[in-house]
C-alpha positions as CSV (number, residue, x, y, z in Angstrom):
1,Q,-32.4,3.6,7.4
2,V,-32.2,3.5,3.6
3,Q,-32.9,0.1,2.0
4,L,-32.1,-0.9,-1.6
5,Q,-33.8,-3.5,-3.7
6,E,-32.5,-4.7,-7.1
7,S,-34.7,-6.3,-9.7
8,G,-33.5,-7.8,-13.0
9,P,-34.5,-10.0,-15.9
10,G,-32.8,-13.2,-14.6
11,L,-31.8,-14.4,-18.0
12,V,-30.6,-12.4,-21.1
13,K,-29.3,-13.7,-24.4
14,P,-25.9,-12.6,-25.7
15,S,-25.9,-9.4,-27.7
16,Q,-29.1,-8.2,-26.1
17,T,-29.5,-5.4,-23.5
18,L,-29.6,-6.0,-19.8
19,S,-31.4,-3.7,-17.4
20,V,-31.3,-3.9,-13.6
21,T,-33.3,-1.6,-11.4
22,C,-32.5,-0.4,-7.9
23,T,-35.3,1.0,-5.8
24,A,-34.6,2.9,-2.6
25,S,-36.8,3.2,0.4
26,G,-36.7,4.3,4.0
27,G,-34.8,7.6,3.6
28,S,-33.0,10.0,1.3
29,I,-30.2,8.7,-0.8
30,T,-28.6,12.1,-1.1
31,A,-28.6,12.9,2.6
32,Y,-25.1,13.3,4.0
33,G,-23.7,13.5,0.5
34,G,-24.8,10.0,-0.4
35,Y,-24.6,8.6,-3.9
36,L,-25.2,5.3,-5.6
37,N,-22.9,2.8,-7.2
38,W,-23.4,-0.3,-9.3
39,I,-21.1,-3.2,-8.5
40,R,-21.2,-6.8,-9.7
41,Q,-19.8,-10.1,-8.8
42,P,-19.4,-12.9,-11.4
43,P,-19.7,-16.5,-10.1
44,G,-16.6,-17.5,-8.2
45,K,-14.9,-14.1,-8.7
46,G,-14.5,-10.9,-6.8
47,L,-16.4,-7.7,-6.8
48,E,-16.2,-5.4,-9.8
49,W,-17.2,-1.8,-9.8
50,I,-19.4,-0.8,-12.7
51,G,-20.2,2.9,-12.2
52,V,-21.6,5.7,-10.1
53,I,-24.2,8.4,-10.3
54,Y,-24.0,11.4,-8.1
55,S,-26.8,13.7,-6.8
56,T,-26.0,16.1,-9.6
57,G,-26.7,13.4,-12.2
58,S,-23.1,13.1,-13.2
59,T,-22.1,9.5,-14.0
60,Y,-18.8,7.7,-14.3
61,Y,-18.1,4.2,-15.5
62,S,-15.4,1.5,-15.4
63,P,-13.3,1.6,-18.5
64,S,-13.4,-2.2,-18.6
65,L,-17.0,-2.0,-19.8
66,K,-15.9,-0.2,-22.9
67,G,-18.8,2.2,-23.1
68,R,-21.5,-0.5,-22.8
69,A,-22.9,0.7,-19.5
70,D,-25.4,3.5,-18.8
71,I,-26.8,4.5,-15.4
72,S,-30.0,6.6,-15.3
73,R,-32.3,7.6,-12.5
74,D,-36.0,8.4,-11.9
75,T,-36.1,10.9,-9.0
76,S,-39.9,10.7,-8.8
77,K,-39.8,7.1,-7.7
78,P,-36.8,7.0,-6.5
79,Q,-35.2,4.5,-8.8
80,L,-31.9,3.8,-10.5
81,T,-31.4,1.7,-13.6
82,L,-28.3,0.1,-14.9
83,T,-28.4,-0.7,-18.6
84,L,-25.7,-2.8,-20.2
85,H,-25.7,-3.1,-23.9
86,S,-24.3,-5.9,-26.1
87,V,-24.0,-8.4,-23.3
88,I,-21.7,-11.3,-23.4
89,P,-21.6,-14.5,-21.2
90,E,-18.9,-12.8,-19.1
91,D,-21.5,-10.3,-17.9
92,T,-23.1,-13.1,-15.9
93,A,-23.1,-11.8,-12.3
94,V,-24.9,-10.8,-9.3
95,Y,-25.6,-7.1,-9.7
96,Y,-25.7,-4.8,-6.6
97,C,-26.5,-1.2,-6.0
98,A,-24.7,0.3,-3.1
99,L,-25.1,3.6,-1.2
100,V,-21.9,5.4,-0.4
101,R,-21.7,8.0,2.3
102,Q,-18.6,9.7,3.6
103,G,-16.4,7.6,1.6
104,R,-17.7,4.1,2.5
105,I,-20.4,1.8,1.5
106,E,-23.2,2.1,4.0
107,V,-26.0,0.1,2.4
108,W,-26.0,-2.8,0.0
109,G,-29.0,-4.2,-1.9
110,Q,-29.5,-7.9,-1.8
111,G,-28.4,-8.3,-5.4
112,A,-29.9,-9.5,-8.6
113,L,-28.5,-12.5,-10.4
114,V,-28.4,-12.0,-14.2
115,T,-27.3,-14.9,-16.4
116,V,-26.2,-14.2,-20.0
117,S,-26.8,-17.4,-22.0
118,S,-28.4,-18.5,-25.3
């Protein structure tokens, strides 16, 4: 059973860059056509999809982030990193990585709270 673990900086100042890492263990992410998504949940709000990276390395992002997001991977670890540039207080959220297989989310990480504040 794949397990996902996020880690992040906790606190980031406005206009800086936020990086959250997702480390997978216990199995293959790409087995059964799996791929990883980043999702976040601001305090008191619903879930917001950020982006996805497929086994091919192709990435797609939510237009709402206006080009500020970047997802990269280190297949030797295996590790996934979300980078969000020019952060604003509205980027404060719990950031999750999630494994999708056969069209549904099978595994969630526990989430990493990142607060954007000066």
